[in-house]
N, C-alpha and C positions, 0 to 999 in steps of 0.2 A: 139684355133678358132674350133676343133673336133667338138665341141656338133654343133655350127653354118653352119658346111657343112652338119650335119648330117642332122637338122630341114630343110633347105633349100633343101636335099635333094642329094642324091649323084650322081643320073640320069640323063645324062642331056635333056633326052626326058620327055614329059608332063607339065604341065603348071608348072611354076614358080611362089613362094607366093610371094604378094607383102609386101612393105617393112612394111606395120602395121602387117601383117600376122605375119613375122617376128619375128619384135617387142614383140607384143603379144604371142610368144612362147616361147620368153627371159624371161618375164615379169614372166611367167607359172614355169618354171626351176628355177628365181629366188625366187620365194614364194614354191617351193616344194622340192627343192633339201633339203637333207640333208647333203652330204656333202661340206666342203667347197669349194673343187678345183672348185667343178662343179659351186657352187653361184661367183665364181671368174673371173670364165671362161665365166659365161651369163653376169654378167656388166659390163668387157670386153666388149664384143658383143657389148653390149648397150651403151660405150663409143665411138665406131667406129660408129655406125650407128646414135647417137646422133646430129651430124651435116646438114646429111642430111636430115634425119627425125627427125626433130626439134621437132615437136608437137605430132605428136605419141606417141615420147619416153616422152615427157612430162606430156602428159593426161594419161598414161598407166602405167610408169615405175617410177613417182614422189614417193610414197606413199611406194613403194618396196623400193626404193635405201634410202629413210628415215630410213624403220624399218631393213637394213645394216647398217647404219649409229649407231643404237640405238645398233642392238646384234651381231654384229661382230668387236667392235671395237678391239679387241686384232690382229688381221692381217690387220696390216697396208697396205700392196699390195690391197685388196678388198674396202677400206678404198678409200687409193689418186685414185682409177678407177671410184667408186660413186659421190668423193666431183669432179671429173673434169666431170664428165657425168651431174650434176649439174648444173655446172656451163657452160656450152656448153647449157646447156637448158635457161638459163634465161640470157645467155649474151646474149648483140644485137651488137658487132662488126659482122659486113660485112666484108669481104676478096674480095670477089670475083669481078670481074672488069663486070660492065653493065653500058648501056646506059644513060643518065641520068632521064628519064622521069621513066625509069624503075627499075632504084637505089635508085629513091624518094619516089615511091609505096612502092617497097620490104622493104626498111628500115623502113617504115613505119609499114608495116604488120610485121616483126619482132620487133621493138617497142613493137607494141600493145603484142603480144606472150610473150614477155620477161616481158611485166609488169604485164601479167596476172597469168604465172608461179611464178612471184615474189611473188604474193598476195597470191595464190595457198599454196608457202612457209608458209609464215609469220601469215598462217591463227591458225598455235596454235605454238604460243611465244617459244613452247618448242625448238621447232627446232634450234633458235637463241641462245639460249643458250646449247644446243648440241654443236652447230656450233663450241661456243666460248669457248667448252670445248674441245675440238678436236683441237684448236688451240695452248694450252695446248702440245701437242704431239710435239715434238723435230723432230722427222722422215721427210725427206726433201715431201715426196711423197705426206706427209699428211698435213704439215701444208702451203707448199705451194699451192695447191688448195683451202685449207679451207680457205686462205688469197683472194686471187682471187674472188672464191663464195662470200662471206660477203664483199666483192669492188661490184661486179656488183647488188647485192642485195641492197646496200644505194644510187645506181645511180638508178634502178626503183623505189624506191618506202624507199627514203631517211628517212621524218619525222616516218614512223613508226618503219621502222628498230632502229632508232634514239631510242623511246621512250620505244623501250624492252629492248637496250644495256642500258640504264640508268637505269633502274629500276634490271637489271639484276647481281647478288651481284659480287664484283670483275669484271664488264664487262669490264669496259674501261682500269682497270689497266692489264688484260691480255692483250689489245690489244698495250699495252704500252711497255711493253716485248716485241714487235718486232722490234724496232728500236736496241735493245741491241743485237738481232742475228748474229754473226759473218756470216753467211754467206749474200752477199749484195743483190742476187735476193730477199730475204724475206725481207730483211730490206727494200730496195727501195721499192718494193709492199708495204710491212708495211705503207710507206708514204702515196701513194694512197689513203689507205684503211682510214689513221687519215684524208686527207684532203676532202674527203666522208661523213668521220662519223663528220668532226666540222662546217659542213656549216649549219649558222644560227641557231646553239643550241647552246645556252650561257652558260646553267647547264656544257653541256661537253665539252664543252672550258674552264670554269675552274676547270674541274677536271681533264685533259688533261695539264692543266700551272700545276695542284700544285702536278702532279704526275713528275715533276721536267723532264718537256718537253721541256721549253725551255735552259736550261743547256746540253740537251742531240741534241739539234737541233744545235745550235751553236758548238757544238765539231763537228757533222760532218760535216758543212761549211767548219769550220778550217779544217780537215783533208782533205777534196774535193777540196781544194784551195782556198776558198774563191769566192772571182770574176771571176778568172782564171778557177773555175770546171765546171762541167757539167752539165749536166740535174738532177743530185741529189742533185745539190745547190740548183734548181732551185724546184724542189719540197720541200724543206726544207722550204724556204723563203713562199711559198703559206701557206704550212703549218702553219709558222708564221703569217702572213696576216691576215688568216683563225679567228686564236688567236687573235689577237690582236684589228679587226679592228672592231669598238661599241661595245668593250668590257673595261668600263672605271676598272673594278677591276684585270682583267688582265693585262691591261696596268701599273696601280699603280703596282703589283706586278713585272715586265717587268723593272720599275726604281726601286723599294726598292729592287731587286736584283742584281743592278748593270751592266746587261746587256747591258744598254745603251753605256760604257766604250769600249763593246765590238765589237761595232761597229765600230768605227774609223778605224783599220788594212783593214776593206774589202774597203778604199776611198783611199787609197793611190797608186796613180797612178807615173807612170815614165816620163821623160822629153819625150819618146819615144811613142806617144801614135796612132798611125800611124798602119792600120791591123787590129782590135778590131774583133774579131769572133763575130758570131750570139747570141753563145751563152752568151759570157761575157757581149754583150751589153743586151742583157738579165736580164743576175745575176743583173749587176747595176742598170737597170730598174728596177727589185724589189726592190733590197735593197734600193736605194730613197724612194720607196711606205712606207717603211717599218720605215723608216725614217718620215714619213709625215703622219703616221698614229699616230703616237704619240706625233704630235704637230700640229694636225688640228685642226682648226676653232669651228669644230663641238663640239671637244670636253669641257669638263668644264674645266672654264680658271686657277684654280685652275691647276690642275693637266695638261694645258699645260705648264704654266710658269716654274714648276718644271721642266718639262722634256726639257724645251728650256734652263733652266739653268746647268744643269745636262750636254748637250750638247756643250755647253760654256765650261766649266770646268775641261773636258775630251777633249776637243782637235778637236772635230767631228763637229762643227763648221767652225773654221781654215781651216779645213780639206778637208770642200766642196766649201769656197772659194775658196783654191789653184785648185779644179779642176775647177771651174768657170773662172779661168782666165787663164786653160792652154790653150796650142794650141793642134790641131788636136783630139781634141775629137768629137764622132759624135754627129753632128746634137740633135736628139733625146735624147741622154744623156744630151745635153748641157741643152735643154729643161725643163728635168725632174729636172736637178740640180739648176736651176735657182728657180723653184718654189720648189724645197724644200728648197733651202736659205731661201727664200720668207715668210714661215711658219714656218722656226727656227725664225728669227728676230719678226715675227708679233707682235708686244704690249710688245717686251723685250728691255724696256732702254739699258741695258749692251749690246745687244746682236745688235741694232740697231747702236750705237755710235761705236763699233767694224766694223759693215761693212761699215761705213761712214772711219774710215781709212783706207780699204784695197783700195790699188792700183794696176791696173792692169800693169806687164813687160812692160810699153813701154819706150822710150827716149823723152821726159821729162818724167817721171812717171806723169798716170794720174789717179782720182780715179775711183770705179771703179762704180759708179752710174751712172759718165760720161759715159765711154764705152758703159754699157750697153742703156743708151738713147740715143745714137746715133746709136746705134741696133734697136730701139725701131722707129725713125721718117726716116729708111732707107728704102723707097719702095723696096727694092731689096731681104731684109732678109723676111724668111720664116714667115707665117702668124702667125703660132705657137709659134716661138722663139718673136714676136713681142707682143703679148698677153702676154708669162711670163712673158717679161721684164718688160711691165706694170705693174701685178699682184704685182712684186717685188716691183717697186717703189709706189704703195700703201700698200704694207707691211711694206715698210719704214718707210712712213710718218704717218702711223695708231699710234693715241695716241702719236706721237712725236712733243710734239710743239718745241722741239733746233732743229728737223730736217727742220719743213716746214720755222722755220726762216731764217732756214741756206739756203733753195733754193729760199725762197724768195728776200732775199739780194741779192742774183745773178742778181737780175734783176733791183736793185736799182741803179742811177748813181754812188752814190758812191763808189759801190766797182766793178766797171766794170772791168774788165782786159782786156784789149787792146790781148795782147798777148798769151793769153789761152781758149779757151773753155770751156766754165763752164754751170751748168744744165739750168738754167734761157737762156739761149740762145739759148739750142738748143729746149728748150719747146717753143718759140716763133717764131724759126724756124719750129720748125713741125708744128704750131699752125697758122701760115698762108701762106702754100705750097702748091703745087699745086696736092697734095695727098690727099685726103678725108679720107681714114683711119690715116693719119698721124698728118690731124688738128681733129680729134675724141680723138686720143688716146693724144697728149699732150693735149685737153683742160681738159680731165680730169684726165692725172696726174696736173696739174694744181689747178684745182677743188679742189685734195686731197690735198695739199700742204695749202687749207685756208679753209678746214674740220675742223667746231668746234674751228677757230680761229681768235677771233672778231681785235687782234691785225694786223697779217700779211692781212688781208681784207684790213685795214687801209691803210698798208704799200704798198699794191698793186695799189692804186692808185695813188702813186707820179710817177710810172712808164709809162718813154714817150717815143717814137716811133718816130724815122725817117722816114718819107714816103718818100722823094724825095728833091733832092739838092731844096733848095732856099724854099722851104714851110715849116712854122714852125713842130715843133712835136706835135703829138697827144696823149692822153693815151690811155695806153691800154685798156681801159674799153670802149672810142670812137671807136677804133681801132675794137675791135670784133663787133660792132653794124653796122661799116661802112660796114662788111664782110656780115653779115645777109642781111641788104638790098640791098647785089649786086647778089643776086639768088645763090648762091652756090647751092651741092647740098645740097639732105638731109642728109645722114651722118655729114658732114659739118657742118649743121645747127642744129643738134640734140647737136654732143659736143657744139656748142659753147653757147646754151642755155642752158646747164646742167651748165657748167660753168659760166655762168651769175646769173644762180639761186641761185649756191650755194653761192657765189662771195656777193651778194645784203642779200640776206638769214641772217636776225636779225642782220643787221650793218645799221642802219638809214643812217648811211652819206655815204657809198654806194648807198643808194636808192637815198639819193638827187643827187651825182653828176648823176645818171643814168636820172633822170626827169632833170635836166637842159640840156640836150640839144632835143631842139625842137621837133626834127622827131622821138625821140624813141618810144614817145606814140602813134602816127599817124600811125608809122608804126607797133606797137602792135595791134593796134585795126584795121586795115584794113587787117591784115594777118590773125585774130580772125575771123572775118567776112567775108569775102570772104567763097565761095564754091569752094573746090578745093580739090583734088583726094584724092584716099585711104592712098597712103604714106605723102599728105601733110597733113594728118589730126593731126597725130602724131606730125608734127610741130606745129600747131595749139593749139594742149593741152596745146604744153610747152610754148608758146606766152601767152595764161592765165597764166599760172600758173607763168611766170614771171611781167605779170601786176597785180596780184593777191599779190605777193609779194609787190609790188611796194606798194600798198593798205595798206598792214596787214603793213611793217613795216614803213609806213612814218609817220615823226615825225609834218607832216605839217610846213615846212621849207619854200617852194614854194608856192606862192599863189596862180599860176594857175594851181597846180598839188595839191591841198588837197587829203585827202581821200574821202570827199565827193563830190568832183567835177570829182575825178576822175570813183567813180562810178556813177553821174549823166551821163559821156562821156559813162559808158558802160551801160547804158542804154538806154541808144539815139541811140548810131550806133551800137549796136553790141546784146542788149536784154539781161538781167540777165539768161531768163532761157538758152537761145543760150550759154552764157559765161560758164553757171555751165555744160552743157550738153558737150560742147568744154574740159573741164577739165577735165571730164569726161574719156578720150579716151584712156590719159594713160596710166590708172590703167589698162584698158580694152584691153592693147594690150598685145600679145601674148609673145613679145621681153623680154616686166616690166616682166611678170610672172618668165621669163626662167632667167633675173638676179637677180630677187627677192632671189634665189632660196640660192645661195651659194657667198662667197665673189671673189672665182677667176673667172675671164674673160672665156669664155668656149663660143668660137661660131663655128657653123662649115663652118660658109664661111664669111669674112670681111662683108658683105652685110648685115649679122646680127647683125652685133656689133650696137646696139642706144645706152642701157641704161647698166649703172654703177648699182651696188650694193649698194652702200652705196647713190646713188640719189636716190634708190626705197623707199630706209627711207626716205629718205627727203621728196619725195611727200607721203608718208603714213602719214608722221605728217601734214603735209601743208595744204592737202587735203579739210579738213575737215575743220579749221578752217580759210579757204578762203572763201569756199562755205557759212560760216556764217558770214564772212565780208563783203558780197558783197552782200548776201541778205537785210539785215538790214535795217533800215531807220535809219534817224540822231537825229529821238525821239528815237527810239528803243537805238541806243545806248550811247544816253544824259542818257536815266533809268537806263541801264545795269551801266555805269559809276555812277550816282549816289549809283547803289545800290553796286558797289564793293567799292566804296570810304565807305558806310555804313559797308561791310562787312572787310571791312580794319579794320577800326576804331573797330569796334569789335574784328577784329581778335588782336589789338594791346590790347585793356585791356584784353586781354584771354591772350594773349602773360605775361602782367606784372603780370597777378593773377597768371600763370602758374612761372615763376620767383621768385617771392610769395614765393607760394608754395616750390618750392626749394631750398631756402634760408631758410625756415623750416624746409624743410626736411633735410637739411642739419644741422643745429643747434641739431634738434632732433638725429639725427645718433651719432652727436658729447656725447651730452648727453649722449645720449643711453652709448655708449662709456666709458663717466666718473663714468654711473651708474655701468660700468660692470666691468670696470676696480677698484670701491672700492667694489662694493658686493665682490669680487675677494681678497680685501683686509681685508676686512670685514671679509669673511668665517677666513681669516688663522691667525685673530686674535683670533678667536673665538675656531679654534682649539686649536690654544698655549694656550690658558684660560684655554679650555678644559683637555689640557694635562697638563697643571701645579695644576688645580683642583684635576685632579686624584692624582697627587703625592701627593699632601699634605694630601688630604686623607687616601692615601696608609700610609704615616708619620702616620697620628694619630694614623689609627688601629694598627700602629706598639706602638707606644703609649701608646694605652689601654692595649695593649697584655702586656706592660712590667709593666706597673702598676699592671694591674690584679692579674700576678705570684708574684709581691713585696708586696702586700696586701695579697693574701694568704700567702708566706714565712713566713710574719711578725705573722699570726693566729697563723701558727703551733707551731712558736717559744716564743709565751708568750707577745711577744713585745709590745710596744706603735703600733698603725697600723695609727699613725697621724704624726708619725715620718719616716714612710718609703715611703711614697709617693716622697719626696725632694731628690735628689742625696746628698744633703748637708748638710741636719740632718743626711744621713746615713754616710756621712763621721764623722760628731763630732762624733756620737755614737759610732763610728770606735775606733776614738783618747781616748774614756774617757774605752772604753774596753781595750785599750790598757796600758793606767796610771793605772787601777785597777789591769787588769794584771801582771804589775811592783810591783806594791804596794803588792799582797799579794804572788810573790815571796821572794819578798823581808821579807816579815811577815814571810814565809814557811823558808826560811834561819835562819832568827834569830831564829826561833822554831827549826829548825834542830843543832843550835847551842847551842842554853838551855839544848837541848834532848842530846847533844851528852856530855857535861858539866855535865849533870845529869848521866848519863850513866856511867860516869870516878869515878864521885863523888862511886856511886853504886860499881862499881869496887873496888873501891879502898874502901869502906868499908868492901867487901868481903873477900878482902885479910888480911884483920886486923882482924879480926873475930870482930863479935856481940858481946857487953857486956852485962851481964844480968841485970836482977834487973828492979825495976816499968816505972824507968826512960828511962831507955834506950828502953823497949817493949813501952812506948807511944812515943818516939820520930821516932820509925819505921813507928807507922801508921800512923804518919802524916805523913815520906816524903812519904811512899807508895799513900796516898790518894793525896797527891800532885802530884805523877808522875801520878796516871790513870787520872786524871785532865789535865794534858798536854798533854797525849795520845790523850784523846778524843780533846783537843783543837785541837792538831795536825792532824787527822782522819778528823775532820769538815773545816780545809783550804784547805787537800789534796783534799775533795770533793768537795768543791768550786772551786777549780783552775783545776780542772780536767773540772768542767761544764763550766765555763769561757773560755779555750780552745776549746771546743766543738761549744760553741758558737760564738767563733772565727774564727774556720772554716768554720764555715756554712755563715756569714757572707763574708768571703772572695771567698766562689765560686759563694756568689749570685752576686758579685762587678763585677766578671771577665765575667759572663753572659753578663750581662749586658753592659759591655765594646764588648764584641763578637757582639749582635744585634747592638746597636749604631755604629752612624757614626763616630763619635766623641769621643766615650765611656765617654761622658760627658755631664749629664741634660742639666746643663748650655748652650753648644754649641747649642746643638738640640733646643734648645727654641729660642733661638739668632737667629738661622735658622730657624724657622715657622714663627717667626714676620716678618723675611725680605721676605720670600713667599706673607706671607700675605697683606704686603706693595705691591707687584707689582700686585699682584691681584688685589686689589684697583683700582690702579691706570690703568688696562686693563679696568677695568670694565668703569671706567670714558672713556676712551677713546674709548669703545663700547659704550657706552652711547650718546657721540660725532658722532660718525658716523652714527648712528641709526636718528640722527637731520638733518644729511646731506642729507643719503637717502630722507627722509619726505618731506626735502626741494624741491629736486632733483623731486620726483615723484609730488609732486604739480605744477611745472611748464611745465611740464610734461604732465600736466590735461589742463593746461591755454592754452598749447601749441595745442594740440589735439582741445580743440572747436573754438580756431583762425583756423586753420584745416579746419574745417567740417563747418566755416562760408566762405571761400574762395570756397569751393569743391559748396556748394550751388549756391554764387554767379556764378559763373564759369557754373553750372549748369542752371542758370534764362539765362544769356547771349546764351548758347547755344540755349537754347528754343526759343530765340528770332533773333537768325540766321536762323534756321530751318522755323520760322515763314515768315521772309523774301521772303527766298528764295522759300517757298510754293506762296507769293505773286508773284514774279516775273514770277515762272512758270504759271501760271493762266493768267496774262498779256498778256505772249506769248501764249497763248492758244487761247484769246481773240484777238492779232492782227491776228490772224492766219484765224480765222471766219470775220473779218472785209476783212481780204485780199480775202478770198474766196466770201464774198459778192461783193466786188470792178468786182473781175474776172467776176462774174454774171451779176452786171450792165455794164461795157465793154461793154459783146456780145450783151445786149439786145439795147445797142446804136449802137452798131455798123448794128443790124439788124434793128432798126426805120432808122439810116443812109440809109442802102440800100432800105428802102422800100423806104424812102422821093425822092431816088435817078427812084428808078422805075416809080414812079409820076409826075417825072421832075422837082423837086426842086434842086436847085443847094445848095452846100452843101461846105462849105470852107475845102482842104486838109491838112495833120497833115504837109504836108512841108511848109505852106504859116503859119500853126501856129509859127513851128521855129522859122521863120522870125523874131518872137517879140521879143522886150528885155527881156531878158535874167531873169530881177528881176520883174516882173510883171506875172510870176509863179505859184504863192502862189498863187493872185489874179484868177488868170484860173482855178485853182484846188480849189476853191470855187464853182467859177461859175458851173464847172461841175458836182460837189457833188450835188448842188441844180438841174440842168438839170438832173442828174439821180434820185433824189428824185421824181419827179416831172412825171419821164417815169417811175417809180416803181409805182408808184399809178394810 
């Protein structure tokens, strides 16, 4: 601060610098100083002046502070001062106490300044990116002011800052790291930052959820003590609500992650529930809201049903019912618990059955439904609690025909138990009590017991009520109309009229019972035709709706109150246009629009409790059809009935053709399946045949190769080629060769023996000496010649034997080669296998031809069926054309009738003007009241005469 005193001046005399001048000097110092210490001191001084001179510091120092964040990121102290200064500039929190008017004006100015400085800061998206980068700094003096600054920026310009963070790389992930910070201050402020970040941005909500936010938040809630925790638990619950509300993706992720099961311990309360702290009430209220978000009626039906199932399976519904029946629970928590249980059981059969079995801890035990209805019809109970009980009862009966039957059964004479209080008795007691709010609630609750349930509407007609001693009992339907005619309050009348409309709607028997009382129709026409005040106009509209239902759902079983007579009565007593106008009062009412928004009854005061959400749907459905039914003439109705009959006939014909087409389609599909299976079998057989053919071809190739080899060998050895092709011939030749060899061996042995003998003779002759003389010489010569001849024969036989042995060796080698190549080693076995394969091949070829014939037959039947389908389709098209033509004729007839009505209206106006002129001229004219006293059956003649008179007037 030495520099600050130096800038301001150390002398006491002379003019002192203003705040703006001081801020400007400090900014110059920040911009021009080269030493980090000087810049740090200047930024510290700006921080001290930023609250008092917020506007001056923001205008002059913001750019310098941003530059400090960019350049001096290594010094955590100066970063902390700069972030604190920026936070003081953009933050709109006002701590000083002021008067109310001054405080409002000052706060408005402060908000405007903060928004302006925020816009200036985020003009450069890089500033937000820089701030996200600084949040990664672990130092407390940088991270904490950075979190606070980003939170303030989000409060002032939420959408713009969200967009910058969304496109920033890892922007949301950096902020999620704040929840893991061990310092509670940063973690808690990080929760506030994420609350602002997730407001109204589904994309950021999804990213935060998939960054494991649910797991971290539920862990923090458990660590802080769940419902007994402090403000941190509240912040976590608010963040969870931001992530889940109206975000189906996050809701599904929450359910699939089994986080619903982790909510059950939140609602474990003890026996002593006195002295709840305000923080615990707030926490439990937010927890109940979190449950309601998961099962809200605005969610998709499938998602709601799956969450309801999970809540029942994990015991959450049972825990909520325990709180519902516990004592000492604060009123607002009890009310919110009733609303939560209502939406958990709404439309879920299993949950509704469980709720019906819950009993209150009383002696004797009473069903929870009875205990809640006792609170609803008790005028001393808080208004919001009574609304919550009504909503719970409505949700219990929503799409629950079994529950509706059980409620109506408690009103029937055969099931009434005098010793116990039933739901039906409580509803009747509330319906006829002196409290108008109890009347309305009981009427609406009873109407929900009849919603979309024709059986219970007829059963409720059996209910008889004892009015007083000595008088016969009256039906519940008659008692409701009696109360209407006695001049009750508007709220009571509205409730009873809603009950009656729901009761007789789509129930001709109930309509007949209502019309059977001669006083009902005159009362309704009297109410509609009167000119009442603003509050009574709603009653007039509901009376018109009730009378219109009696016309639309009338089966003409009562002669005096047929559709046509009721329309004539409306035309004479009320006027069709006036009737339609009064009927339109309902949907134009402000309270009708409020009730149509959501199923839960949400009214600020009991006086605004007029309409039920389900009844608004009924009005929307019936208003148009009732208007058409009242405005149509009898001739139009006859024509429409004829057209309907014609259309029904055409529809029946079309239906028959459709059924025929469906049958043919099913037959075609069956044939297609059969053809597909046959095709598959054919393909398998074809593959088998192909494989076998390939095997046969391989065997043939091997056979031909061996045959060629045998042919070549026989050509080389000079043997007969014709004998070598067959293996049987080779065996015969081998046997012949063996015999020849044996014979040659015997001859050889014989010759060897003879030669040995000759040699012995020669040897003996040599030993004895050769005699001289011619005789001896000639003998020796002959012996030598004979010896030479024997040697030649021996040599030739030896050569022949060696040749035969060579041929034998070659034949043995060839036979061994053939045995190695062939499978059986013998050509006779191989030929038998070939013949067997050829037989199988011929059999498969025959089966293939048979399958081809069947496929051809199926294709022909398919073509014939397609022709039949085409003819049926053309017939349907012709009938559709006729139907459209008839509908066009109906529309044209309607247009012609509208034109005729316009002409009749003009003629009526002309007649009135002429009558007025005649009156002015002094002529006497009969009044319409006198005409009404004439016989009713002469109306048609009078109409004809009026038409002729009108034509004369036109002429």
